[in-house]
Structure formats: C-alpha cells, structure tokens
C-alpha positions in Angstrom: 0.3 0.2 0.1 1.5 3.3 -1.2 0.9 6.3 1.2 -1.7 8.6 -0.8 -3.0 11.1 1.9 -1.7 14.3 2.8 -1.6 16.0 5.9 -4.8 18.3 5.3 -6.6 15.5 4.1 -6.1 13.2 7.2 -7.0 16.2 9.4 -10.5 17.0 7.7 -11.1 13.0 7.7 -10.3 12.6 11.2 -12.7 15.6 12.1 -15.2 14.2 10.4 -15.1 10.8 11.8 -15.5 12.0 15.4 -18.4 14.9 14.1 -20.0 11.9 12.5 -19.7 9.6 15.8 -20.7 12.5 17.9 -24.0 12.7 15.9 -24.9 9.1 16.6 -23.8 8.7 20.0 -25.9 11.9 21.0 -28.8 10.8 19.2 -28.6 14.1 17.0 -29.1 11.4 13.8 -30.7 7.9 14.0 -31.8 5.0 11.6 -30.7 4.1 9.0 -28.9 7.2 8.3 -27.1 7.0 11.6 -25.7 3.8 10.7 -24.5 4.7 7.3 -22.5 8.1 9.1 -21.0 5.8 11.8 -20.1 3.5 8.9 -18.1 6.4 6.7 -17.0 8.0 9.8 -15.2 4.8 11.1 -13.7 4.3 7.2 -12.7 8.0 8.2 -10.9 7.1 11.0 -9.4 4.2 9.8 -8.0 5.8 6.4 -5.9 8.4 8.0 -4.2 5.9 10.5 -3.0 3.6 7.6 -2.1 6.6 5.3 -3.7 5.1 2.5 -7.2 5.6 0.8 -8.1 2.6 -1.6 -10.8 4.6 -3.9 -8.2 7.0 -4.1 -5.7 4.1 -5.4 -8.6 3.1 -7.8 -9.0 6.6 -9.0 -5.4 7.6 -9.4 -5.8 10.3 -6.8 -2.8 11.2 -4.1 -3.0 14.3 -1.7 0.1 13.5 -0.5 3.2 15.8 -1.5 
C-alpha cells in the first residue's frame, strides 16, 4: 500500500469521523442515516491512520506531497 493521503486530507477525515460519531452517539442522527454516518466515520477514522485510501488508489489520486 502506497501512502496517498496528505496532512490536510488526514485532518479533515479525522474531524469528520469525530463529528459523525458524536452525531450518532448523542442521538442527533439515528436510524439508517445514523448507521451510514457511523460506517463512513469508521472509514474516515481508519484511512488516515494507515495513510492510505483505496478509492484514491482506484481513481489515481494522491494528496500526499
């Protein structure tokens, strides 16, 4: 796995993961939308930790300088 996430991309993903988690666990968003946000948040939490986004690889995108 080649690293393809830049610093700004990692920070944005981590912030969104925290926001999505807070929305779900505080009960602001529930049901199907809540579960979808929780899954997307988990993906946004994992990708910056491993510095790799599979979708970026498929699309040939890299935000890493």
